[in-house]
C-alpha positions as CSV (number, residue, x, y, z in Angstrom):
1,X,9.6,14.8,-20.5
2,X,11.3,15.3,-24.0
3,X,11.1,12.3,-26.3
4,X,14.2,11.0,-28.0
5,X,13.0,12.3,-31.4
6,X,12.2,15.8,-30.0
7,X,15.6,15.8,-28.2
8,X,17.6,15.0,-31.4
9,X,15.6,17.4,-33.4
10,X,15.7,20.2,-30.9
11,X,19.4,21.2,-30.9
12,X,21.5,19.1,-33.2
13,X,23.3,17.3,-30.4
14,X,25.8,14.5,-30.9
15,X,27.0,12.1,-28.2
16,X,30.0,10.1,-29.2
17,X,33.2,8.5,-27.7
18,X,36.0,10.8,-26.9
19,X,38.4,8.8,-29.0
20,X,36.7,9.9,-32.2
21,X,35.5,13.3,-31.1
22,X,38.1,15.4,-32.9
23,X,37.8,13.4,-36.1
24,X,34.0,13.1,-36.2
25,X,33.1,16.6,-35.0
26,X,36.2,18.6,-35.8
27,X,36.1,19.8,-32.2
28,X,38.1,22.9,-31.2
29,X,41.5,22.2,-29.6
30,X,41.5,21.7,-25.8
31,X,42.9,24.7,-24.0
32,X,43.8,24.1,-20.4
33,X,45.3,26.3,-17.7
34,X,46.2,25.2,-14.2
35,X,47.6,28.5,-12.8
36,X,45.6,30.7,-10.4
37,X,46.9,34.1,-11.4
38,X,44.4,36.6,-12.9
39,X,44.6,36.7,-16.7
40,X,44.0,40.0,-18.6
41,X,40.7,40.5,-20.5
42,X,40.5,38.4,-23.7
43,X,40.1,40.6,-26.8
44,X,39.0,38.8,-30.0
45,X,40.9,39.3,-33.2
46,X,37.8,40.1,-35.1
47,X,37.4,43.6,-33.6
48,X,34.9,43.0,-30.8
49,X,33.4,46.2,-29.4
50,X,32.4,45.1,-25.9
51,X,34.5,45.4,-22.8
52,X,35.6,41.8,-21.9
53,X,35.4,40.6,-18.3
54,X,38.3,39.9,-16.0
55,X,37.9,36.8,-13.9
56,X,40.0,37.3,-10.8
57,X,42.4,34.3,-10.3
58,X,40.8,32.9,-13.5
59,X,40.8,33.1,-17.3
60,X,38.6,33.3,-20.4
61,X,38.3,30.4,-22.9
62,X,38.9,31.8,-26.4
63,X,36.3,30.6,-29.0
64,X,36.9,29.3,-32.5
65,X,34.7,30.9,-35.1
66,X,33.4,28.4,-37.7
67,X,30.7,29.1,-40.2
68,X,29.4,32.0,-38.1
69,X,29.2,29.8,-34.9
70,X,31.4,30.4,-31.8
71,X,32.8,27.1,-30.7
72,X,34.2,26.2,-27.3
73,X,35.6,22.9,-25.8
74,X,35.2,22.2,-22.1
75,X,36.8,19.1,-20.5
76,X,35.4,17.9,-17.2
77,X,38.3,16.5,-15.2
78,X,40.1,16.2,-11.9
79,X,42.2,19.3,-11.1
80,X,44.5,20.5,-8.3
81,X,43.8,24.1,-7.1
82,X,46.0,26.2,-4.9
83,X,43.5,28.0,-2.6
84,X,46.3,30.1,-1.1
85,X,50.0,29.6,-0.7
86,X,50.4,26.6,1.6
87,X,47.2,24.8,0.6
88,X,46.5,22.8,-2.5
89,X,43.1,21.0,-2.9
90,X,42.1,18.0,-4.9
91,X,39.1,19.3,-6.9
92,X,37.1,18.5,-10.0
93,X,36.7,21.2,-12.7
94,X,37.1,22.1,-16.3
95,X,40.2,22.6,-18.5
96,X,42.6,22.3,-15.6
97,X,40.9,24.8,-13.3
98,X,38.1,25.5,-10.9
99,X,36.1,27.4,-11.6
100,X,36.3,26.4,-15.2
101,X,37.2,29.0,-17.8
102,X,34.8,31.9,-18.3
103,X,32.9,31.8,-21.6
104,X,32.1,35.1,-23.2
105,X,29.9,35.8,-26.2
106,X,27.4,38.3,-27.5
107,X,23.6,38.5,-27.5
108,X,22.4,36.8,-30.7
109,X,25.5,34.6,-31.1
110,X,25.0,30.9,-31.9
111,X,27.4,28.9,-29.7
112,X,28.5,25.3,-30.0
113,X,30.0,23.9,-26.8
114,X,31.8,20.5,-26.8
115,X,32.0,18.8,-23.4
116,X,34.4,15.9,-23.0
117,X,34.2,13.9,-19.9
118,X,37.4,12.7,-18.3
119,X,35.9,12.2,-14.8
120,X,35.5,8.7,-13.2
121,X,31.7,9.1,-13.4
122,X,29.1,10.5,-15.8
123,X,28.3,14.2,-15.9
124,X,26.4,16.9,-17.8
125,X,26.3,20.7,-18.0
126,X,23.4,22.9,-17.1
127,X,23.5,26.5,-18.5
128,X,22.1,28.3,-15.5
129,X,19.8,31.2,-16.5
130,X,20.1,30.7,-20.3
131,X,16.9,30.5,-22.3
132,X,17.4,27.6,-24.8
133,X,15.7,24.5,-26.3
134,X,14.7,22.0,-23.7
135,X,17.1,19.4,-25.1
136,X,20.1,21.7,-24.4
137,X,19.2,22.4,-20.7
138,X,21.7,19.8,-19.5
139,X,19.7,17.9,-16.9
140,X,21.1,14.3,-17.1
141,X,18.4,11.7,-17.4
142,X,15.6,14.3,-18.0
143,X,16.7,16.4,-21.0
144,X,19.7,14.4,-22.2
145,X,21.6,11.2,-21.6
146,X,24.4,11.5,-19.0
147,X,27.8,12.0,-20.6
148,X,29.7,8.9,-19.7
149,X,33.4,8.8,-19.0
150,X,35.3,9.1,-22.3
151,X,32.3,10.6,-24.2
152,X,31.9,14.0,-25.8
153,X,28.5,15.8,-25.9
154,X,27.8,18.8,-28.0
155,X,25.5,21.6,-26.9
156,X,24.3,24.2,-29.4
157,X,22.0,27.2,-28.9
158,X,21.4,30.9,-29.7
159,X,22.0,33.4,-26.9
160,X,18.7,35.2,-26.7
161,X,19.6,37.8,-24.0
162,X,22.6,39.4,-22.4
163,X,23.5,39.1,-18.8
164,X,25.5,37.1,-16.2
165,X,25.0,33.3,-16.2
166,X,26.7,30.2,-14.9
167,X,27.4,26.6,-15.9
168,X,27.5,23.6,-13.6
169,X,26.7,19.8,-13.7
170,X,23.2,18.4,-13.3
171,X,24.5,14.9,-12.8
172,X,25.4,13.8,-9.3
173,X,25.0,17.5,-8.6
174,X,25.9,17.5,-4.9
175,X,29.2,15.8,-5.3
176,X,30.3,17.4,-8.6
177,X,29.5,21.0,-7.6
178,X,30.9,20.4,-4.1
179,X,34.2,19.4,-5.8
180,X,34.3,22.6,-7.8
181,X,32.6,22.0,-11.1
182,X,31.3,25.4,-12.1
183,X,32.0,28.3,-14.4
184,X,30.8,31.7,-15.7
185,X,29.0,32.4,-18.9
186,X,28.9,36.1,-19.8
187,X,26.7,37.4,-22.6
188,X,27.4,40.9,-23.7
189,X,24.7,43.2,-25.2
190,X,24.5,43.2,-29.0
191,X,24.6,47.0,-28.9
192,X,28.0,47.9,-27.4
193,X,26.6,51.3,-26.3
194,X,24.2,49.5,-24.0
195,X,25.4,49.4,-20.4
196,X,29.0,50.3,-21.1
197,X,31.6,50.0,-18.3
198,X,35.4,50.6,-18.2
199,X,36.2,47.5,-16.1
200,X,34.1,44.3,-15.7
201,X,34.9,41.7,-13.1
202,X,33.2,38.3,-12.4
203,X,33.3,36.0,-9.4
204,X,31.8,32.7,-8.4
205,X,31.2,32.1,-4.7
206,X,31.6,28.6,-3.2
207,X,32.1,26.8,0.1
208,X,34.3,23.8,1.0
209,X,34.9,21.4,3.8
210,X,38.5,20.3,3.9
211,X,39.7,18.8,7.2
212,X,43.0,20.0,8.6
213,X,45.9,18.0,7.2
214,X,43.9,16.7,4.2
215,X,43.5,17.8,0.6
216,X,40.1,16.4,-0.6
217,X,36.8,18.2,0.1
218,X,34.1,16.3,1.9
219,X,31.4,16.4,-0.7
220,X,28.6,15.2,1.6
221,X,28.8,18.3,3.9
222,X,25.5,20.1,4.0
223,X,26.0,23.3,6.1
224,X,29.2,23.2,8.3
225,X,31.9,24.3,5.9
226,X,35.3,25.7,6.9
227,X,36.5,27.4,3.7
228,X,34.7,30.2,1.7
229,X,36.1,31.2,-1.7
230,X,36.1,33.8,-4.4
231,X,36.7,31.9,-7.6
232,X,38.1,28.9,-5.7
233,X,40.7,31.1,-3.9
234,X,40.8,32.3,-0.3
235,X,42.5,35.3,1.2
236,X,45.4,36.0,1.1
237,X,45.4,34.0,-2.1
238,X,42.8,36.3,-3.8
239,X,44.2,38.7,-6.4
240,X,43.1,42.4,-6.0
241,X,40.8,44.2,-8.4
242,X,42.8,47.0,-9.9
243,X,40.9,49.9,-11.5
244,X,41.7,53.5,-12.6
245,X,40.3,56.4,-10.7
246,X,37.2,57.6,-12.5
247,X,36.4,54.2,-14.1
248,X,32.9,52.9,-14.2
249,X,33.2,49.4,-12.7
250,X,30.9,46.4,-12.8
251,X,31.3,43.4,-10.5
252,X,29.3,40.3,-11.4
253,X,28.8,37.6,-8.8
254,X,27.3,34.1,-9.0
255,X,26.6,32.0,-5.9
256,X,27.0,28.2,-6.2
257,X,27.6,27.7,-2.5
258,X,25.1,26.4,0.1
259,X,24.7,29.8,1.9
260,X,23.6,33.3,1.0
261,X,26.4,35.9,1.0
262,X,26.0,39.6,1.7
263,X,28.9,41.1,-0.3
264,X,30.1,44.4,1.1
265,X,32.3,47.0,-0.7
266,X,34.0,49.6,1.4
267,X,34.2,53.2,0.2
268,X,31.4,53.4,-2.5
269,X,27.7,53.3,-3.0
270,X,26.8,50.8,-5.7
271,X,23.7,50.2,-7.9
272,X,22.4,46.7,-8.5
273,X,22.1,46.6,-12.2
274,X,21.6,42.9,-12.9
275,X,19.9,39.8,-11.4
276,X,19.1,36.2,-12.4
277,X,16.2,37.5,-14.5
278,X,18.2,40.1,-16.5
279,X,19.2,43.7,-16.3
280,X,17.4,46.0,-13.8
281,X,15.8,49.1,-15.4
282,X,17.5,52.3,-14.2
283,X,14.2,53.5,-12.7
284,X,14.2,50.4,-10.4
285,X,17.8,50.7,-9.2
286,X,18.7,52.1,-5.8
287,X,22.0,52.6,-3.8
288,X,23.5,49.9,-1.7
289,X,26.8,49.2,0.0
290,X,26.0,45.5,0.7
291,X,24.5,43.3,-2.0
292,X,23.1,39.9,-0.8
293,X,23.6,37.1,-3.3
294,X,21.2,34.2,-2.6
295,X,22.0,30.6,-3.2
296,X,21.9,29.8,-6.9
297,X,21.5,33.4,-7.8
298,X,23.5,36.0,-9.8
299,X,23.9,39.7,-9.1
300,X,25.7,42.5,-10.9
301,X,26.4,45.9,-9.4
302,X,28.1,49.0,-10.7
303,X,29.8,52.2,-9.3
304,X,32.2,54.9,-10.2
305,X,35.7,54.4,-8.7
306,X,36.2,58.1,-7.8
307,X,38.1,57.7,-4.5
308,X,41.7,56.4,-4.6
309,X,42.9,53.9,-2.1
310,X,42.7,50.2,-1.1
311,X,39.1,49.3,-0.4
312,X,38.0,46.0,1.2
313,X,35.5,43.7,-0.6
314,X,34.2,40.8,1.4
315,X,31.3,38.7,2.6
316,X,29.8,40.4,5.6
317,X,29.0,37.0,7.4
318,X,32.3,37.6,9.2
319,X,33.2,33.9,9.6
320,X,33.0,33.7,5.8
321,X,35.9,36.2,5.7
322,X,38.1,34.0,7.9
323,X,40.2,30.9,7.4
324,X,39.4,27.4,8.7
325,X,38.2,27.3,12.3
326,X,36.7,24.7,14.6
327,X,32.9,24.7,15.2
328,X,33.2,23.4,18.8
329,X,35.8,25.8,20.3
330,X,35.0,26.6,23.9
331,X,34.4,30.2,24.8
332,X,37.5,31.4,26.7
333,X,36.8,35.1,26.4
334,X,37.5,36.8,29.8
335,X,38.6,33.5,31.4
336,X,41.9,33.8,33.2
337,X,43.9,30.6,32.7
338,X,47.5,31.5,33.2
339,X,48.0,29.0,36.1
340,X,46.4,26.1,34.3
341,X,48.3,27.0,31.1
342,X,51.6,26.8,32.9
343,X,50.7,23.4,34.3
344,X,49.6,22.1,31.0
345,X,52.8,23.5,29.4
346,X,54.9,21.4,31.8
347,X,53.2,18.3,30.3
348,X,52.6,19.3,26.7
349,X,55.5,20.8,24.9
350,X,54.6,24.0,23.0
351,X,51.1,24.4,24.5
352,X,49.6,27.9,24.2
353,X,46.6,29.3,25.9
354,X,44.5,31.6,23.8
355,X,41.1,33.3,23.6
356,X,41.2,35.2,26.9
357,X,41.5,38.6,25.3
358,X,40.1,37.7,21.8
359,X,41.6,35.9,18.8
360,X,43.7,38.6,17.2
361,X,46.8,37.0,18.9
362,X,46.4,33.9,16.7
363,X,48.0,35.6,13.6
364,X,50.9,36.9,15.7
365,X,51.5,33.5,17.3
366,X,52.4,31.9,13.9
367,X,51.3,28.5,15.4
368,X,52.5,25.4,13.7
369,X,49.7,23.9,11.6
370,X,49.0,20.5,10.1
371,X,50.4,20.1,6.5
372,X,48.3,21.7,3.8
373,X,46.2,23.7,6.2
374,X,45.7,27.5,6.3
375,X,45.5,29.6,9.5
376,X,42.2,31.1,10.7
377,X,43.6,34.7,10.1
378,X,46.2,35.8,7.7
379,X,47.5,38.6,5.5
380,X,49.6,41.6,6.0
381,X,48.8,45.2,5.1
382,X,50.8,48.5,5.2
383,X,49.8,49.0,8.8
384,X,50.1,45.5,10.2
385,X,48.2,42.1,10.2
386,X,44.9,42.1,8.3
387,X,43.6,39.1,10.3
388,X,41.3,38.0,7.4
389,X,40.8,34.9,5.2
390,X,38.1,33.3,3.0
391,X,35.9,35.7,1.0
392,X,38.1,38.8,1.2
393,X,39.9,40.8,-1.4
394,X,40.9,44.4,-2.1
395,X,39.7,46.9,-4.7
396,X,42.7,49.1,-5.6
397,X,41.8,52.4,-7.1
398,X,44.8,54.0,-8.7
399,X,45.5,57.2,-10.7
400,X,47.4,57.2,-13.9
401,X,46.7,53.7,-15.1
402,X,46.3,53.0,-18.8
403,X,42.9,51.8,-20.0
404,X,43.9,48.2,-20.1
405,X,46.4,48.1,-17.3
406,X,45.3,45.8,-14.5
407,X,48.7,45.6,-12.8
408,X,48.9,46.1,-9.0
């Protein structure tokens, strides 16, 4: 265990009250964003040469450059997140959103990250996958004091390698992560000619248990979740990934849910180019169409978008690509129940029998649902109902787009 002297010497950390944070530390301004529409890539004014990432239904936190250090300010706080039209959830997150804003920097950069706690309990931030001094690792009680409500903690370290990383609490982990506290940390190669792509997207995978008619996740749920999200959005609330025909595309995925997710892209072979441990050498890459992302892991895969069209991207655990459903629904497939349905209908106004011929009829029925509750199947396409939900989105390959045009 790190001693207090080693801790203070290891990273130049300061822990102070939030009331004096700006004056004592000259912290960067707090930038917050509560919307859930995808923001365009963030280009720095100093002529960066890397291709910035796009976080679908999310955004990138701009840094402040001071004395050669990139500075960021994260605020841990309660947030409201629209998962899809018709459902808003009480979450915890950073800077007004869950996931929190994506942080982008370059291999070799020194970063200074201010973390202000506006939660009702203490917190910390662990920089998942980053090699750094022990005192900066963010495990409350082990490598640092917990950040109490109203306090600001400053992390500072040099980014030693490029890759796809995450940040999340290591204080009351189960509750805080379950409530949505997570974000992406993308480190670009120092040499911009290394691993170039035309479009770079980044997702975080998560699971939620929000009972019908309620708005607050059940943070003690272990396995039986009913909502599965890409960047804290569920289909049909997930924005599409828009690319130009011929683009080399990278998709980065981090998994902070409690389940593995086999992510399947229609229409293309992909190469897994990055994992938790770093970039995969070209000689070790092989083609896939489904990339499994284990719990607590990160994967990056790449492909050339050479076939125009609308291509599905989803978790191949099919119930993860559906909306909320009950876990104890009786199996009615093949069971004729017209007679009993008529009798029940005489007693219960609006009663509908379902399941005899499958569940596709559910979307067409447009059943009345409890307030703030999504249907099990939703979404419409050019040829009819999509009958999807959860971890589902669309890769749209279009001809004639400009280099930086991400419009649908």
